[in-house]
Each structure stands twice: as structure tokens, then as C-alpha cells.
C-alpha positions in Angstrom: -80.2 -53.5 239.0 -82.2 -50.9 240.9 -80.2 -47.9 239.9 -80.9 -46.6 236.4 -79.4 -43.4 234.9 -80.9 -41.0 232.4 -79.6 -42.0 229.0 -81.7 -39.7 226.8 -78.5 -38.0 225.5 -77.8 -41.2 223.6 -80.6 -40.4 221.3 -78.7 -37.4 220.0 -76.0 -37.5 217.4 -72.4 -37.2 218.6 -70.9 -33.8 217.8 -68.0 -31.6 218.9 -68.8 -28.2 220.4 -66.5 -26.2 218.2 -65.7 -26.8 214.5 -61.9 -27.1 214.1 -59.8 -27.3 210.9 -56.3 -27.6 212.2 -54.7 -28.3 215.6 -51.1 -28.3 216.8 -50.2 -30.4 219.9 -47.1 -29.6 222.0 -46.3 -32.7 223.8 -48.1 -34.9 221.3 -46.4 -38.1 222.5 -48.0 -38.0 225.9 -50.5 -40.8 226.5 -53.5 -38.5 226.9 -52.4 -36.0 224.2 -51.8 -38.8 221.6 -55.4 -40.0 222.2 -56.8 -36.6 221.4 -54.5 -36.1 218.4 -55.6 -39.4 216.9 -59.2 -38.7 217.6 -59.2 -35.3 215.7 -57.1 -36.8 212.9 -59.9 -39.4 212.5 -62.4 -36.6 212.4 -60.7 -35.0 209.4 -59.0 -32.2 211.3 -55.4 -31.5 210.2 -53.1 -32.5 213.1 -49.4 -32.1 213.8 -47.2 -31.7 216.8 -44.0 -31.6 218.8 -42.5 -34.0 221.3 -39.1 -34.2 222.9 -38.2 -37.7 221.8 -39.6 -40.4 219.4 -41.6 -43.2 221.1 -43.9 -46.0 220.2 -46.8 -43.5 220.5 -45.3 -40.9 218.2 -44.3 -43.5 215.7 -47.8 -44.8 215.7 -49.1 -41.2 215.1 -46.7 -40.7 212.3 -47.7 -44.0 210.7 -51.3 -42.7 210.7 -50.3 -39.6 208.8 -49.7 -37.1 211.6 -46.6 -35.0 211.3 -44.4 -34.9 214.4 -41.1 -33.0 214.9 -38.7 -33.5 217.8 -36.7 -30.3 218.2 -37.9 -26.8 219.3 -37.9 -25.0 216.0 -39.7 -21.8 215.0 -39.5 -22.9 211.4 -41.8 -25.8 212.4 -44.5 -23.6 213.7 -48.0 -24.3 212.5 -49.2 -20.7 211.9 -52.6 -21.7 210.5 -53.7 -23.6 213.6 -57.1 -22.8 215.0 -55.7 -23.7 218.5 -52.6 -25.0 220.1 -53.0 -27.8 222.7 -50.3 -28.3 225.3 -49.6 -30.5 228.3 -48.5 -29.2 231.7 -45.4 -31.3 231.3 -44.1 -28.8 228.7 -42.0 -26.0 230.4 -43.3 -22.5 230.1 -40.0 -21.5 228.4 -40.6 -23.9 225.5 -39.6 -22.0 222.4 -42.7 -22.8 220.3 -45.2 -22.5 223.1 -43.8 -19.1 224.0 -44.1 -17.9 220.4 -47.8 -19.0 220.3 -48.5 -17.2 223.6 -46.8 -14.0 222.4 -48.7 -14.0 219.1 -52.2 -14.4 220.5 -53.0 -17.9 219.5 -55.8 -19.8 221.2 -54.1 -22.1 223.8 -55.8 -25.1 225.3 -54.6 -27.5 227.9 -55.5 -31.1 227.2 -58.5 -30.8 229.6 -59.8 -27.8 227.7 -59.9 -29.9 224.5 -61.6 -32.8 226.3 -64.2 -30.3 227.4 -64.8 -29.3 223.8 -65.4 -32.9 222.9 -67.7 -33.9 225.7 -69.9 -30.9 226.2 -72.9 -32.5 224.4 -72.3 -36.2 225.0 -73.2 -38.6 227.8 -70.0 -38.9 229.7 -68.6 -41.7 231.9 -65.6 -40.2 233.7 -63.3 -42.3 235.8 -61.2 -40.5 238.3 -58.8 -41.5 241.2 -55.2 -41.3 242.3 -54.7 -44.9 241.1 -56.8 -47.5 239.3 -58.4 -45.2 236.9 -56.6 -46.3 233.7 -57.5 -50.0 234.1 -61.0 -49.2 235.2 -61.7 -46.8 232.4 -60.3 -49.3 229.9 -62.5 -52.0 231.3 -65.6 -49.8 231.0 -64.7 -48.8 227.5 -64.1 -52.4 226.5 -67.4 -53.6 228.1 -69.3 -51.0 226.0 -67.4 -51.7 222.8 -67.4 -55.5 223.0 -71.1 -55.5 223.8 -72.1 -53.3 220.9 -73.2 -50.4 223.1 -70.4 -48.3 221.5 -69.0 -45.0 222.5 -65.8 -42.9 222.2 -62.9 -43.7 224.5 -60.0 -41.5 225.8 -57.7 -43.6 227.9 -54.5 -43.2 229.9 -53.0 -46.5 228.7 -52.9 -48.8 225.7 -55.8 -51.2 225.7 -54.3 -54.6 224.9 -57.4 -55.8 223.1 -57.2 -53.0 220.6 -53.6 -51.7 220.6 -54.7 -48.2 221.2 -55.6 -45.6 223.9 -58.5 -44.1 221.9 -61.4 -45.1 219.7 -64.2 -43.3 218.0 -67.9 -44.0 217.6 -71.0 -42.3 216.3 -72.7 -43.2 219.6 -73.2 -40.1 221.7 -71.2 -41.4 224.7 -67.6 -40.8 225.9 -65.6 -42.8 228.3 -62.9 -40.5 229.7 -60.1 -41.1 232.1 -60.5 -38.0 234.3 -57.1 -36.7 235.5 -56.9 -35.0 238.9 -53.5 -33.4 238.1 -53.8 -29.7 237.7 -57.5 -30.0 238.7 -58.2 -30.8 235.0 -61.1 -33.2 235.8 -63.1 -30.3 237.1 -63.7 -29.2 233.4 -65.7 -32.3 232.6 -69.4 -33.0 232.8 -69.7 -36.5 234.3 -73.1 -38.1 233.9 -71.6 -41.2 235.5 -68.6 -40.5 237.7 -66.5 -43.2 239.2 -63.8 -42.5 241.9 -61.4 -45.3 242.5 -59.1 -43.8 245.1 -58.2 -40.5 246.9 -54.8 -41.3 248.4 -52.4 -38.3 248.8 -50.7 -37.4 245.5 -49.9 -34.3 243.4 -49.3 -32.3 246.6 -47.1 -30.0 244.4 -50.4 -28.9 242.9 -52.8 -29.1 245.8 -50.5 -28.1 248.7 -52.1 -30.4 251.2 -54.2 -33.6 251.4 -57.4 -31.7 252.4 -57.3 -29.6 249.2 -56.7 -32.6 247.1 -59.7 -34.4 248.7 -61.8 -31.3 248.2 -61.1 -31.5 244.5 -62.7 -34.9 244.3 -65.7 -33.7 246.3 -66.0 -30.9 243.8 -65.7 -33.4 240.9 -68.6 -35.4 242.3 -70.7 -32.2 242.6 -70.6 -31.9 238.8 -72.9 -34.8 238.2 -76.2 -33.6 236.9 -79.7 -34.8 237.8 -80.3 -38.3 236.5 -76.6 -39.1 236.9 -74.7 -41.5 239.1 -71.7 -41.5 241.4 -69.9 -44.8 241.8 -67.1 -44.7 244.4 -64.9 -47.2 246.2 -66.2 -48.1 249.6 -64.3 -46.5 252.4 -62.9 -43.4 250.7 -61.9 -40.5 252.9 -64.7 -37.9 253.0 -67.1 -40.4 251.3 -70.0 -38.8 253.2 -69.1 -35.4 251.6 -69.2 -36.8 248.0 -72.2 -35.6 245.9 -74.4 -37.2 243.3 -78.2 -37.6 242.8 -77.6 -41.4 242.9 -74.7 -43.1 244.6 -73.3 -46.7 244.7 -70.2 -47.8 246.5 -68.1 -50.8 245.5 -65.3 -53.0 246.9 -63.5 -56.1 246.0 -64.9 -58.2 248.9 -66.5 -56.0 251.6 -70.3 -56.7 251.7 -70.7 -53.3 253.4 -70.5 -51.9 249.9 -73.5 -51.8 247.4 -71.4 -53.7 244.9 -68.8 -56.4 245.6 -67.4 -59.8 244.6 -68.0 -63.1 246.2 -66.6 -66.6 245.8 -63.3 -65.4 244.4 -61.0 -68.1 243.1 -57.6 -67.8 241.5 -57.9 -69.6 238.2 -55.9 -69.8 234.9 -53.8 -66.7 235.7 -56.9 -64.7 236.6 -59.9 -64.8 238.9 -63.4 -66.4 238.8 -66.1 -64.8 241.0 -69.7 -63.7 241.2 -70.6 -60.1 241.5 -73.3 -58.5 243.7 -74.3 -55.3 241.9 -76.9 -53.2 243.7 -78.7 -56.2 245.0 -78.4 -58.3 241.8 -76.1 -61.3 241.5 -74.2 -61.8 238.3 -72.6 -65.2 238.4 -69.8 -67.1 236.6 -67.5 -64.1 235.9 -64.0 -64.6 234.8 -61.3 -61.9 234.7 -58.2 -63.1 232.8 -55.6 -60.9 234.5 -53.7 -61.0 237.8 -53.9 -58.7 240.9 -56.6 -58.7 243.6 -57.0 -55.0 242.9 -58.2 -55.7 239.4 -61.1 -57.7 240.8 -62.1 -54.5 242.5 -61.6 -52.5 239.3 -63.8 -55.0 237.5 -66.6 -54.5 240.1 -66.5 -50.8 239.5 -66.6 -51.2 235.8 -69.4 -53.8 235.9 -71.5 -51.4 238.1 -71.2 -48.7 235.5 -72.0 -51.1 232.6 -75.2 -52.3 234.4 -76.3 -48.7 235.2 -76.0 -48.0 231.5 -78.2 -51.0 230.7 -75.8 -53.8 229.7 -77.1 -57.2 230.5 -75.3 -59.8 232.6 -74.5 -62.1 229.6 -73.0 -59.2 227.6 -70.9 -58.2 230.7 -69.8 -61.8 231.2 -68.7 -62.3 227.6 -66.8 -59.0 227.5 -65.0 -59.4 230.8 -63.8 -62.9 229.9 -61.9 -61.6 226.9 -60.5 -58.5 228.5 -56.7 -58.5 227.9 -55.8 -55.7 230.2 -53.8 -52.6 229.7 -50.1 -52.4 228.7 -47.9 -51.8 231.8 -50.8 -52.7 234.2 -49.8 -56.1 235.8 -48.7 -57.0 232.3 -47.1 -60.5 232.2 -44.2 -60.6 229.7 -42.9 -64.0 230.9 -44.9 -66.5 232.8 -43.6 -70.0 233.4 -42.9 -72.3 236.4 -39.3 -70.9 236.7 -39.6 -67.2 235.9 -42.3 -64.5 235.8 -41.7 -61.0 234.5 -44.4 -58.4 235.2 -44.4 -54.8 233.9 -46.5 -52.2 235.8 -46.9 -48.4 235.8 -47.2 -48.3 239.6 -45.7 -45.0 240.8 -47.5 -44.4 244.1 -47.0 -46.2 247.4 -50.5 -47.6 247.4 -50.1 -48.9 243.9 -46.9 -50.6 244.8 -48.4 -52.2 247.8 -51.4 -53.6 245.9 -49.1 -54.6 243.0 -47.0 -56.8 245.3 -50.2 -58.2 247.0 -51.3 -59.1 243.5 -48.1 -61.0 242.9 -48.4 -62.8 246.2 -52.0 -63.9 245.4 -51.0 -65.2 242.0 -47.6 -66.7 242.9 -47.7 -67.5 246.7 -44.6 -69.7 246.7 -42.4 -67.5 244.5 -39.8 -65.0 245.6 -40.6 -61.4 244.5 -38.0 -58.9 243.3 -39.2 -55.4 242.5 -37.2 -53.0 240.4 -38.6 -49.5 241.0 -37.9 -46.0 239.6 -39.3 -43.1 241.7 -41.2 -40.5 239.6 -41.0 -36.8 240.5 -38.9 -35.1 243.2 -42.0 -33.8 244.9 -43.8 -37.1 245.1 -40.6 -38.8 246.4 -40.1 -36.1 249.0 -43.7 -36.2 250.2 -44.1 -40.0 250.3 -40.6 -41.5 250.8 -41.5 -43.4 254.0 -44.7 -44.7 252.4 -42.7 -45.9 249.4 -40.3 -47.7 251.7 -43.1 -49.4 253.6 -44.7 -50.7 250.4 -41.4 -51.9 248.9 -40.5 -53.7 252.1 -43.2 -56.2 251.4 -41.1 -57.6 248.5 -38.3 -60.1 249.0 -35.7 -58.0 247.2 -35.6 -54.4 246.0 -33.6 -52.6 243.3 -33.9 -48.8 243.0 -33.1 -46.9 239.8 -32.3 -43.2 239.7 -35.3 -40.9 240.2 -37.1 -39.7 237.0 -37.7 -36.0 237.3 -40.3 -35.6 234.5 -41.4 -31.9 234.6 -39.5 -31.0 237.8 -36.2 -29.5 238.6 -33.9 -31.2 241.2 -34.6 -30.8 244.9 -31.7 -30.9 247.3 -31.5 -34.2 249.3 -34.2 -35.9 247.2 -33.3 -39.0 245.3 -33.8 -42.7 245.3 -31.7 -43.0 248.4 -34.3 -41.1 250.3 -36.6 -44.1 249.9 -33.8 -46.6 250.3 -32.7 -45.2 253.7 -36.1 -46.1 255.2 -36.2 -49.7 253.9 -35.9 -52.2 256.6 -35.2 -56.0 256.6 -35.2 -56.4 252.8 -32.1 -56.7 250.5 -31.6 -53.5 248.6 -29.4 -52.6 245.6 -29.1 -49.4 243.6 -28.8 -49.8 239.8 -28.3 -47.7 236.7 -30.6 -48.5 233.8 -27.7 -49.9 231.7 -26.9 -52.5 234.3 -30.4 -53.8 235.0 -30.6 -56.6 232.4 -27.3 -58.1 233.5 -28.3 -57.9 237.1 -31.6 -59.6 236.6 -29.9 -62.5 234.8 -27.3 -62.8 237.5 -29.9 -62.8 240.3 -32.0 -65.4 238.4 -29.1 -67.8 238.1 -28.0 -67.2 241.7 -31.4 -68.1 243.1 -32.8 -70.5 240.5 -32.5 -73.5 242.8 -34.9 -71.9 245.3 -37.9 -72.2 243.0 -40.0 -69.8 240.9 -38.9 -66.2 240.8 -41.0 -63.1 240.0 -39.3 -59.9 238.8 -41.6 -56.8 238.8 -40.6 -53.7 236.9 -42.5 -50.7 238.2 -42.5 -46.9 237.6 -43.8 -44.1 235.4 -40.5 -42.9 234.0 -38.2 -44.2 231.4 -38.0 -47.5 233.2 -40.6 -48.5 230.7 -37.8 -49.2 228.2 -36.4 -52.0 230.3 -39.0 -54.8 230.4 -38.6 -55.5 226.7 -34.9 -55.8 227.0 -35.2 -58.1 230.1 -37.7 -60.3 228.2 -35.4 -60.6 225.2 -32.6 -61.8 227.4 -34.6 -64.0 229.8 -37.5 -65.5 227.9 -35.5 -68.5 226.5 -33.1 -68.9 229.4 
């Protein structure tokens, strides 16, 4: 490995910029918010919060001793809080948030709190319009499993550990850097990794050029002695900054880091990695999806730059169990495969289906997809249709609005109207399980069938119900 970064910060003790005694989180059940809430709870800070509905995340927080309430209630206000942390998903009219604003409390977005945590640490920040959750979890796992250590703030549940956050006394933080609301520009990335810059969040940025500029600005935050790792072929790659730079790709040897001799094996991939001129052989990634080989190359590049040896990387990668809802196989036999995935962008859907094809080349592929956000569906409807058309059968669920109000003429049918040459059905969530069983029996004589559940909305409640019905059929 020819590229070495400055790791002198690791010699300092890990500390938080500002001493805090009590925090209130509004939207505490969000994947990023819950990680921060759990971290501060572990640090001895009194933590409580609000969320709209109970979930696995909020139940886990409550089980750890964090108080969570589920209705907007001025009687539930935490008047002794040093600061109130909120997510942009919370409407400005929220009763409790409005009260805190009117009464002069310190208000922080999630990114402001991450800034407080990471001001004095060596930070590995993984950004990108897709791929960042899996890649950041891989990096954090490589560091943890190898004994390097570090804190982790992730956008998904690491299957190895059953959590999206862990703490360490080592002065290093692995952070999933979110481009939404330009929040990643508040971080100090000593190692920055950019996985993708495809159009997204145009409701925030207005146009693609502004979104791409935000990533350029993010790369410019890397200090002397730091490193930028970026996917080979990104738009405006020549404009990206960084005192040291390495590109990576799954297979393209035009990149500084890439994979060779890739073989599908045992539900995953075996390959060698070329990392900045060095060959690391006999690697095994026990998860599906060609794109995850690429994510692994990015993660290995970061790990080597931090000084991890090939053997430590090899051992850690071989036991990586992935991230919940990222190419997560819930059923996998010679008749039926059920995969759950968070894909909610056209590029993510395309690579998801490509991953299915690489793992199960002879199987039929049915994808059940729930569009997420009116603005994203409006802006990318044709691209969604193009990606979905690579499946053998498509089922569309009603659009999940999240933080947005309805837009006239924007719904799942906007995507469906552009689908060509692929069977399409529209389903309500309460009919999905029956439909999957019916389709399976109708086509069981044709061979192995793969059902993929994809989306970032409340479709995440369906895979467990499908598995329960289908796993012993």
C-alpha cells in the first residue's frame, strides 16, 4: 500500500466537544437519530425522545432504558434538556418542536450533533447517493473485528452486531455521511469515501449540478494528511479535492483499486483485490450482489490506508454478515428465494436486480416496489421504470410520502405507465402476502423463483410476513 494517511489523532483520547447532561430527540426512531440517542445514553447522558409510531428501533431504545413517547404532548416536554435534537422529517408545525423553538432552547439537527461528536476525532466519512450504508458498515466491521476499534454511526443495522451504533475509547469515528439537507458538509472527514453521485434529493438541491457541487465541497473538507477514496467514473471526478486520492471499482483496472478473478461461490463472491498496487488474495465476501464486491473494494481501500494488514482484512471480510435490508436473504432454497432490500433509487434498483441475476441466473425475478417521496418519483419516474423493466414481473405498492405532501398526478402509476414489456400489477399492502403465495404456486413448475421486496417506506413490514407464510411451503 503506497498511500498512508496521517493517524496521529489516534494517539489522543476520544472526547466530545461539549459536555452534555440531558438530550431530547424528536424523531428518535429514525435510523440515524436512534444511533446518536444510544451513543449518548451509553456516555451517561440522560436521553429521551418522541417518535410518531413504535418500531423495532424504538423498542430497542426503550429496552436500554431510554424513555420514548408517541404522541405530541406538551406535558411530555423535557424542560431540563441542554439541547433538542430533531430530524428534517419532523414537520415544522410539530407541537413539541414549536414549543422548544418559541422558548429559546438550543436546537440541533442530527448533523449538528454528529459535528459535536467528531470535532476532535479521526473521522472516516462515507458519502454517496447509494451504497454508503453497506460500505460504512463494512468499514466499521473491518475496524472492529480486527481490533483497530473506533466508534460507528451507521444508517442500517449491522447484522453481525444487531445495532447501528457502537462505542469505543479509540479516537476514531466511522460516520455515514448523509447528503440530504447538505448535512455532510458539517463533518471533518480525514478519510472521505464517495460511492455515487447519481441525481437524488432534487427537492433540496434544485438541480443535478448543485447536488454534484455539494459532493465536491464535501471532498474539499479533507485536511492535509487525509485521503479521498471515490468510485471510478464519478461525474465531476476531476473536480473532487483531497491531498491524496484513490479511485476504486468492482472490475475496471483503470481504477487504483479493483477486484480480479471474481467467482460466485457459496452465496457470495471469491476474489482478489488490487489495492493501490498491492494484491490481496483469497478474499471471500459472504453476501450477494455484484455491487457489494465494489463496496468491499472501497472498504478494503480505507482499511489498508488506516494500516490494517491483509490477513486482518481477509478474516474480517469472510465473516461479514451484511446489513439488514441490504440484499438480505430471508429465504434461500432451490425453489424459492426471498430478498429484502432498501433500494429506493433507480440505480439501486438496477444493481439490485443485476445482483439477483448474478446469484440466480436461471430463476425468474419478481420485484415488489414501493416508491418513496413524491418529489423523487416525479423527478425519476422514467428511470424507475427502466430499472424495474429488467425484472420478469413487477408489483407496485402505493407511494410512501414520508415528509412530503401530495403532488397532483404523482403516484405509483406514474412509474407504471412507463413500464414496457414486463407484467405489472398494483397491490395494496394487505394483499401482498396472498399475492406472493398465489404467484409462487402458479409458476412453481417453471423452476426457482426470486421475490425481491424493495423500498424505503413502510414496505419494510412485509418481508417478515411473507417469510412466515412462505418459508415452509
